[in-house]
A tleap script that builds the chain and sets N, CA, C and O, in Angstrom:
source leaprc.protein.ff14SB
mol = sequence {
  NLEU CYS GLU ARG PHE SER VAL SER ARG TYR
  THR VAL ARG GLU ALA LEU ARG ARG LEU ARG
  ASP ASP ASN LEU VAL ALA SER ARG PRO ARG
  ALA GLY THR LEU VAL VAL PRO ARG PRO SER
  THR ASN ALA TYR ALA GLN ASP VAL MET SER
  ILE ASP ASP LEU LEU ALA PHE ALA GLN GLY
  ALA ARG PHE ALA ILE GLU THR ASN ALA MET
  VAL THR VAL ASP ALA ALA LEU ALA GLU ARG
  THR GLY LEU PRO CLEU
}
set mol.1.N position { 3.874 -5.627 24.570 }
set mol.1.CA position { 3.876 -4.309 23.959 }
set mol.1.C position { 3.684 -3.221 25.015 }
set mol.1.O position { 4.292 -2.153 24.949 }
set mol.2.N position { 2.827 -3.520 25.984 }
set mol.2.CA position { 2.599 -2.545 27.055 }
set mol.2.C position { 3.900 -2.213 27.770 }
set mol.2.O position { 4.228 -1.046 27.988 }
set mol.3.N position { 4.629 -3.251 28.129 }
set mol.3.CA position { 5.876 -3.061 28.860 }
set mol.3.C position { 6.928 -2.405 27.981 }
set mol.3.O position { 7.616 -1.478 28.407 }
set mol.4.N position { 7.045 -2.889 26.762 }
set mol.4.CA position { 8.089 -2.385 25.871 }
set mol.4.C position { 7.920 -0.899 25.573 }
set mol.4.O position { 8.900 -0.155 25.537 }
set mol.5.N position { 6.667 -0.464 25.358 }
set mol.5.CA position { 6.428 0.925 24.987 }
set mol.5.C position { 5.885 1.773 26.131 }
set mol.5.O position { 5.542 2.939 25.938 }
set mol.6.N position { 5.808 1.184 27.323 }
set mol.6.CA position { 5.325 1.897 28.518 }
set mol.6.C position { 3.968 2.548 28.278 }
set mol.6.O position { 3.770 3.736 28.533 }
set mol.7.N position { 3.033 1.726 27.776 }
set mol.7.CA position { 1.672 2.211 27.533 }
set mol.7.C position { 0.685 1.243 28.173 }
set mol.7.O position { 1.048 0.132 28.561 }
set mol.8.N position { -0.553 1.674 28.278 }
set mol.8.CA position { -1.579 0.836 28.900 }
set mol.8.C position { -2.089 -0.227 27.928 }
set mol.8.O position { -1.881 -0.137 26.718 }
set mol.9.N position { -2.761 -1.233 28.484 }
set mol.9.CA position { -3.376 -2.269 27.646 }
set mol.9.C position { -4.425 -1.660 26.731 }
set mol.9.O position { -4.580 -2.081 25.585 }
set mol.10.N position { -5.140 -0.673 27.240 }
set mol.10.CA position { -6.148 -0.001 26.418 }
set mol.10.C position { -5.501 0.611 25.172 }
set mol.10.O position { -6.036 0.488 24.070 }
set mol.11.N position { -4.359 1.266 25.347 }
set mol.11.CA position { -3.662 1.898 24.229 }
set mol.11.C position { -3.249 0.865 23.193 }
set mol.11.O position { -3.415 1.089 21.994 }
set mol.12.N position { -2.715 -0.259 23.642 }
set mol.12.CA position { -2.304 -1.319 22.717 }
set mol.12.C position { -3.517 -1.877 21.986 }
set mol.12.O position { -3.473 -2.064 20.770 }
set mol.13.N position { -4.595 -2.144 22.710 }
set mol.13.CA position { -5.810 -2.681 22.079 }
set mol.13.C position { -6.369 -1.710 21.042 }
set mol.13.O position { -6.789 -2.119 19.959 }
set mol.14.N position { -6.370 -0.437 21.378 }
set mol.14.CA position { -6.886 0.575 20.450 }
set mol.14.C position { -6.003 0.672 19.206 }
set mol.14.O position { -6.508 0.788 18.089 }
set mol.15.N position { -4.693 0.623 19.400 }
set mol.15.CA position { -3.775 0.665 18.257 }
set mol.15.C position { -3.986 -0.547 17.357 }
set mol.15.O position { -4.028 -0.414 16.134 }
set mol.16.N position { -4.118 -1.733 17.960 }
set mol.16.CA position { -4.355 -2.942 17.167 }
set mol.16.C position { -5.709 -2.881 16.454 }
set mol.16.O position { -5.831 -3.338 15.318 }
set mol.17.N position { -6.715 -2.324 17.111 }
set mol.17.CA position { -8.030 -2.190 16.477 }
set mol.17.C position { -7.936 -1.299 15.243 }
set mol.17.O position { -8.515 -1.608 14.201 }
set mol.18.N position { -7.203 -0.193 15.364 }
set mol.18.CA position { -7.050 0.716 14.221 }
set mol.18.C position { -6.282 0.048 13.085 }
set mol.18.O position { -6.623 0.216 11.914 }
set mol.19.N position { -5.251 -0.704 13.432 }
set mol.19.CA position { -4.496 -1.428 12.401 }
set mol.19.C position { -5.374 -2.474 11.721 }
set mol.19.O position { -5.281 -2.671 10.509 }
set mol.20.N position { -6.233 -3.152 12.503 }
set mol.20.CA position { -7.178 -4.118 11.919 }
set mol.20.C position { -8.164 -3.415 11.001 }
set mol.20.O position { -8.455 -3.905 9.910 }
set mol.21.N position { -8.679 -2.272 11.433 }
set mol.21.CA position { -9.631 -1.509 10.620 }
set mol.21.C position { -9.030 -1.090 9.286 }
set mol.21.O position { -9.739 -0.991 8.285 }
set mol.22.N position { -7.723 -0.845 9.272 }
set mol.22.CA position { -7.026 -0.465 8.041 }
set mol.22.C position { -6.483 -1.676 7.282 }
set mol.22.O position { -5.747 -1.525 6.307 }
set mol.23.N position { -6.851 -2.882 7.736 }
set mol.23.CA position { -6.400 -4.137 7.116 }
set mol.23.C position { -4.881 -4.261 7.060 }
set mol.23.O position { -4.329 -4.819 6.112 }
set mol.24.N position { -4.217 -3.739 8.080 }
set mol.24.CA position { -2.763 -3.861 8.162 }
set mol.24.C position { -2.340 -5.045 9.014 }
set mol.24.O position { -1.242 -5.576 8.847 }
set mol.25.N position { -3.216 -5.463 9.934 }
set mol.25.CA position { -2.965 -6.657 10.737 }
set mol.25.C position { -4.251 -7.468 10.807 }
set mol.25.O position { -5.346 -6.950 10.585 }
set mol.26.N position { -4.097 -8.748 11.120 }
set mol.26.CA position { -5.250 -9.637 11.307 }
set mol.26.C position { -5.066 -10.366 12.627 }
set mol.26.O position { -3.980 -10.863 12.929 }
set mol.27.N position { -6.125 -10.426 13.402 }
set mol.27.CA position { -6.080 -11.105 14.699 }
set mol.27.C position { -6.932 -12.360 14.644 }
set mol.27.O position { -8.023 -12.370 14.073 }
set mol.28.N position { -6.403 -13.432 15.257 }
set mol.28.CA position { -7.158 -14.683 15.358 }
set mol.28.C position { -7.070 -15.172 16.791 }
set mol.28.O position { -6.014 -15.091 17.418 }
set mol.29.N position { -8.182 -15.679 17.309 }
set mol.29.CA position { -8.154 -16.203 18.681 }
set mol.29.C position { -7.092 -17.292 18.838 }
set mol.29.O position { -6.960 -18.166 17.981 }
set mol.30.N position { -6.357 -17.235 19.906 }
set mol.30.CA position { -5.303 -18.191 20.263 }
set mol.30.C position { -4.167 -18.264 19.239 }
set mol.30.O position { -3.293 -19.123 19.353 }
set mol.31.N position { -4.167 -17.378 18.244 }
set mol.31.CA position { -3.076 -17.366 17.270 }
set mol.31.C position { -2.317 -16.045 17.302 }
set mol.31.O position { -1.193 -15.958 16.809 }
set mol.32.N position { -2.929 -15.024 17.879 }
set mol.32.CA position { -2.259 -13.735 17.975 }
set mol.32.C position { -2.609 -12.814 16.819 }
set mol.32.O position { -3.582 -13.031 16.098 }
set mol.33.N position { -1.809 -11.803 16.666 }
set mol.33.CA position { -2.011 -10.792 15.633 }
set mol.33.C position { -0.839 -10.843 14.676 }
set mol.33.O position { 0.319 -10.832 15.092 }
set mol.34.N position { -1.146 -10.900 13.400 }
set mol.34.CA position { -0.117 -10.992 12.369 }
set mol.34.C position { -0.241 -9.829 11.401 }
set mol.34.O position { -1.337 -9.330 11.150 }
set mol.35.N position { 0.887 -9.405 10.862 }
set mol.35.CA position { 0.885 -8.367 9.836 }
set mol.35.C position { 0.327 -8.967 8.554 }
set mol.35.O position { 0.722 -10.058 8.145 }
set mol.36.N position { -0.594 -8.246 7.926 }
set mol.36.CA position { -1.190 -8.702 6.668 }
set mol.36.C position { -0.217 -8.356 5.546 }
set mol.36.O position { 0.213 -7.207 5.440 }
set mol.37.N position { 0.139 -9.332 4.703 }
set mol.37.CA position { 1.055 -9.027 3.598 }
set mol.37.C position { 0.423 -8.021 2.639 }
set mol.37.O position { -0.772 -8.085 2.351 }
set mol.38.N position { 1.224 -7.116 2.163 }
set mol.38.CA position { 0.737 -6.141 1.191 }
set mol.38.C position { 0.625 -6.810 -0.165 }
set mol.38.O position { 1.480 -7.617 -0.530 }
set mol.39.N position { -0.410 -6.490 -0.911 }
set mol.39.CA position { -0.527 -7.085 -2.242 }
set mol.39.C position { 0.619 -6.614 -3.118 }
set mol.39.O position { 1.032 -5.455 -3.058 }
set mol.40.N position { 1.124 -7.524 -3.926 }
set mol.40.CA position { 2.223 -7.141 -4.805 }
set mol.40.C position { 1.689 -6.217 -5.887 }
set mol.40.O position { 0.544 -6.330 -6.325 }
set mol.41.N position { 2.537 -5.318 -6.295 }
set mol.41.CA position { 2.155 -4.375 -7.340 }
set mol.41.C position { 3.296 -4.254 -8.326 }
set mol.41.O position { 4.462 -4.419 -7.968 }
set mol.42.N position { 2.961 -3.972 -9.540 }
set mol.42.CA position { 3.981 -3.793 -10.565 }
set mol.42.C position { 4.346 -2.320 -10.719 }
set mol.42.O position { 5.038 -1.939 -11.663 }
set mol.43.N position { 3.881 -1.509 -9.797 }
set mol.43.CA position { 4.133 -0.075 -9.881 }
set mol.43.C position { 5.443 0.277 -9.187 }
set mol.43.O position { 5.892 -0.421 -8.278 }
set mol.44.N position { 6.035 1.357 -9.628 }
set mol.44.CA position { 7.255 1.876 -9.024 }
set mol.44.C position { 6.951 3.277 -8.517 }
set mol.44.O position { 6.373 4.089 -9.239 }
set mol.45.N position { 7.330 3.561 -7.302 }
set mol.45.CA position { 7.101 4.886 -6.737 }
set mol.45.C position { 8.438 5.556 -6.470 }
set mol.45.O position { 9.342 4.948 -5.896 }
set mol.46.N position { 8.559 6.793 -6.881 }
set mol.46.CA position { 9.770 7.571 -6.655 }
set mol.46.C position { 9.392 8.779 -5.808 }
set mol.46.O position { 8.581 9.606 -6.226 }
set mol.47.N position { 9.975 8.879 -4.626 }
set mol.47.CA position { 9.713 10.030 -3.773 }
set mol.47.C position { 10.554 11.209 -4.233 }
set mol.47.O position { 11.756 11.075 -4.460 }
set mol.48.N position { 9.925 12.348 -4.366 }
set mol.48.CA position { 10.648 13.574 -4.698 }
set mol.48.C position { 10.282 14.626 -3.664 }
set mol.48.O position { 9.129 14.733 -3.248 }
set mol.49.N position { 11.257 15.384 -3.265 }
set mol.49.CA position { 11.039 16.398 -2.238 }
set mol.49.C position { 11.003 17.808 -2.831 }
set mol.49.O position { 10.573 18.751 -2.167 }
set mol.50.N position { 11.450 17.950 -4.067 }
set mol.50.CA position { 11.463 19.277 -4.682 }
set mol.50.C position { 11.359 19.118 -6.192 }
set mol.50.O position { 11.472 18.010 -6.715 }
set mol.51.N position { 11.146 20.214 -6.879 }
set mol.51.CA position { 11.091 20.179 -8.341 }
set mol.51.C position { 12.446 19.768 -8.908 }
set mol.51.O position { 12.508 19.118 -9.951 }
set mol.52.N position { 13.528 20.140 -8.231 }
set mol.52.CA position { 14.862 19.737 -8.690 }
set mol.52.C position { 15.027 18.222 -8.625 }
set mol.52.O position { 15.616 17.621 -9.523 }
set mol.53.N position { 14.504 17.601 -7.559 }
set mol.53.CA position { 14.539 16.138 -7.461 }
set mol.53.C position { 13.769 15.511 -8.615 }
set mol.53.O position { 14.222 14.542 -9.224 }
set mol.54.N position { 12.601 16.072 -8.909 }
set mol.54.CA position { 11.777 15.545 -9.991 }
set mol.54.C position { 12.486 15.670 -11.331 }
set mol.54.O position { 12.488 14.729 -12.124 }
set mol.55.N position { 13.081 16.812 -11.584 }
set mol.55.CA position { 13.796 17.013 -12.844 }
set mol.55.C position { 15.009 16.090 -12.948 }
set mol.55.O position { 15.288 15.555 -14.021 }
set mol.56.N position { 15.729 15.898 -11.843 }
set mol.56.CA position { 16.886 15.000 -11.851 }
set mol.56.C position { 16.450 13.565 -12.123 }
set mol.56.O position { 17.124 12.835 -12.850 }
set mol.57.N position { 15.330 13.162 -11.544 }
set mol.57.CA position { 14.822 11.812 -11.791 }
set mol.57.C position { 14.386 11.668 -13.243 }
set mol.57.O position { 14.702 10.670 -13.892 }
set mol.58.N position { 13.666 12.652 -13.752 }
set mol.58.CA position { 13.141 12.574 -15.117 }
set mol.58.C position { 14.258 12.612 -16.152 }
set mol.58.O position { 14.115 12.040 -17.233 }
set mol.59.N position { 15.357 13.269 -15.840 }
set mol.59.CA position { 16.456 13.389 -16.789 }
set mol.59.C position { 17.020 12.018 -17.170 }
set mol.59.O position { 17.415 11.808 -18.316 }
set mol.60.N position { 17.058 11.100 -16.229 }
set mol.60.CA position { 17.597 9.774 -16.511 }
set mol.60.C position { 16.536 8.764 -16.903 }
set mol.60.O position { 16.851 7.600 -17.150 }
set mol.61.N position { 15.287 9.190 -16.964 }
set mol.61.CA position { 14.198 8.256 -17.270 }
set mol.61.C position { 13.927 8.200 -18.766 }
set mol.61.O position { 14.255 9.121 -19.515 }
set mol.62.N position { 13.319 7.096 -19.178 }
set mol.62.CA position { 12.879 6.985 -20.566 }
set mol.62.C position { 11.500 6.354 -20.569 }
set mol.62.O position { 11.112 5.662 -19.627 }
set mol.63.N position { 10.784 6.599 -21.620 }
set mol.63.CA position { 9.424 6.094 -21.741 }
set mol.63.C position { 9.337 5.285 -23.020 }
set mol.63.O position { 9.718 5.759 -24.091 }
set mol.64.N position { 8.835 4.068 -22.909 }
set mol.64.CA position { 8.685 3.216 -24.088 }
set mol.64.C position { 7.380 2.446 -23.978 }
set mol.64.O position { 7.058 1.904 -22.921 }
set mol.65.N position { 6.635 2.401 -25.065 }
set mol.65.CA position { 5.415 1.598 -25.112 }
set mol.65.C position { 5.821 0.219 -25.610 }
set mol.65.O position { 6.283 0.067 -26.741 }
set mol.66.N position { 5.645 -0.782 -24.758 }
set mol.66.CA position { 6.059 -2.134 -25.109 }
set mol.66.C position { 4.974 -2.896 -25.836 }
set mol.66.O position { 5.268 -3.707 -26.714 }
set mol.67.N position { 3.725 -2.651 -25.485 }
set mol.67.CA position { 2.615 -3.319 -26.166 }
set mol.67.C position { 1.470 -2.338 -26.333 }
set mol.67.O position { 1.366 -1.343 -25.615 }
set mol.68.N position { 0.625 -2.639 -27.285 }
set mol.68.CA position { -0.548 -1.825 -27.544 }
set mol.68.C position { -1.669 -2.784 -27.896 }
set mol.68.O position { -1.566 -3.530 -28.869 }
set mol.69.N position { -2.739 -2.772 -27.114 }
set mol.69.CA position { -3.824 -3.718 -27.364 }
set mol.69.C position { -5.140 -3.135 -26.883 }
set mol.69.O position { -5.166 -2.290 -25.987 }
set mol.70.N position { -6.223 -3.588 -27.478 }
set mol.70.CA position { -7.564 -3.234 -27.027 }
set mol.70.C position { -7.953 -4.231 -25.941 }
set mol.70.O position { -7.774 -5.437 -26.111 }
set mol.71.N position { -8.477 -3.739 -24.840 }
set mol.71.CA position { -8.918 -4.612 -23.762 }
set mol.71.C position { -10.319 -4.206 -23.331 }
set mol.71.O position { -10.722 -3.052 -23.479 }
set mol.72.N position { -11.045 -5.170 -22.801 }
set mol.72.CA position { -12.355 -4.901 -22.225 }
set mol.72.C position { -12.170 -4.689 -20.731 }
set mol.72.O position { -11.579 -5.521 -20.043 }
set mol.73.N position { -12.672 -3.584 -20.245 }
set mol.73.CA position { -12.517 -3.260 -18.831 }
set mol.73.C position { -13.544 -4.052 -18.029 }
set mol.73.O position { -14.751 -3.878 -18.193 }
set mol.74.N position { -13.038 -4.927 -17.155 }
set mol.74.CA position { -13.931 -5.648 -16.245 }
set mol.74.C position { -13.874 -4.963 -14.878 }
set mol.74.O position { -13.154 -3.981 -14.699 }
set mol.75.N position { -14.622 -5.477 -13.934 }
set mol.75.CA position { -14.708 -4.842 -12.614 }
set mol.75.C position { -13.346 -4.764 -11.932 }
set mol.75.O position { -13.019 -3.747 -11.321 }
set mol.76.N position { -12.550 -5.828 -12.029 }
set mol.76.CA position { -11.236 -5.841 -11.371 }
set mol.76.C position { -10.310 -4.786 -11.977 }
set mol.76.O position { -9.622 -4.071 -11.249 }
set mol.77.N position { -10.293 -4.688 -13.309 }
set mol.77.CA position { -9.436 -3.701 -13.972 }
set mol.77.C position { -9.921 -2.285 -13.679 }
set mol.77.O position { -9.112 -1.380 -13.475 }
set mol.78.N position { -11.222 -2.094 -13.656 }
set mol.78.CA position { -11.776 -0.776 -13.343 }
set mol.78.C position { -11.382 -0.344 -11.938 }
set mol.78.O position { -11.065 0.824 -11.712 }
set mol.79.N position { -11.400 -1.274 -10.999 }
set mol.79.CA position { -11.028 -0.947 -9.622 }
set mol.79.C position { -9.553 -0.592 -9.521 }
set mol.79.O position { -9.192 0.353 -8.820 }
set mol.80.N position { -8.689 -1.342 -10.218 }
set mol.80.CA position { -7.241 -1.093 -10.153 }
set mol.80.C position { -6.838 0.204 -10.836 }
set mol.80.O position { -5.920 0.886 -10.380 }
set mol.81.N position { -7.524 0.555 -11.936 }
set mol.81.CA position { -7.090 1.686 -12.745 }
set mol.81.C position { -7.943 2.932 -12.605 }
set mol.81.O position { -7.517 4.025 -12.980 }
set mol.82.N position { -9.153 2.774 -12.065 }
set mol.82.CA position { -10.057 3.910 -11.978 }
set mol.82.C position { -10.809 4.174 -13.268 }
set mol.82.O position { -11.509 5.180 -13.385 }
set mol.83.N position { -10.670 3.273 -14.245 }
set mol.83.CA position { -11.395 3.423 -15.511 }
set mol.83.C position { -12.864 3.088 -15.316 }
set mol.83.O position { -13.205 2.264 -14.468 }
set mol.84.N position { -13.741 3.721 -16.096 }
set mol.84.CA position { -15.166 3.376 -15.988 }
set mol.84.C position { -15.438 2.030 -16.644 }
set mol.84.O position { -14.706 1.603 -17.536 }
set mol.85.N position { -16.497 1.367 -16.193 }
set mol.85.CA position { -16.913 0.102 -16.817 }
set mol.85.C position { -17.610 0.373 -18.121 }
set mol.85.O position { -18.035 -0.562 -18.800 }
savepdb mol mol.pdb
quit
């Protein structure tokens, strides 16, 4: 990496440390550094750059409630949704 990006070893180590701190990579002795897989999500994200983009996206969208149920919020669900326990 030092050679490829023309940076010092310190710079590479610091960059890897920051990536580790953000849980984006994991380092193991004698195994190297690997990218941490992102957790799968059922969410869809649409980038919009202007209100016109948002309106164009919304024009073709539809909203439908597929199920309706009472659920008990446990710690995992509260963490994912921001709902109180």
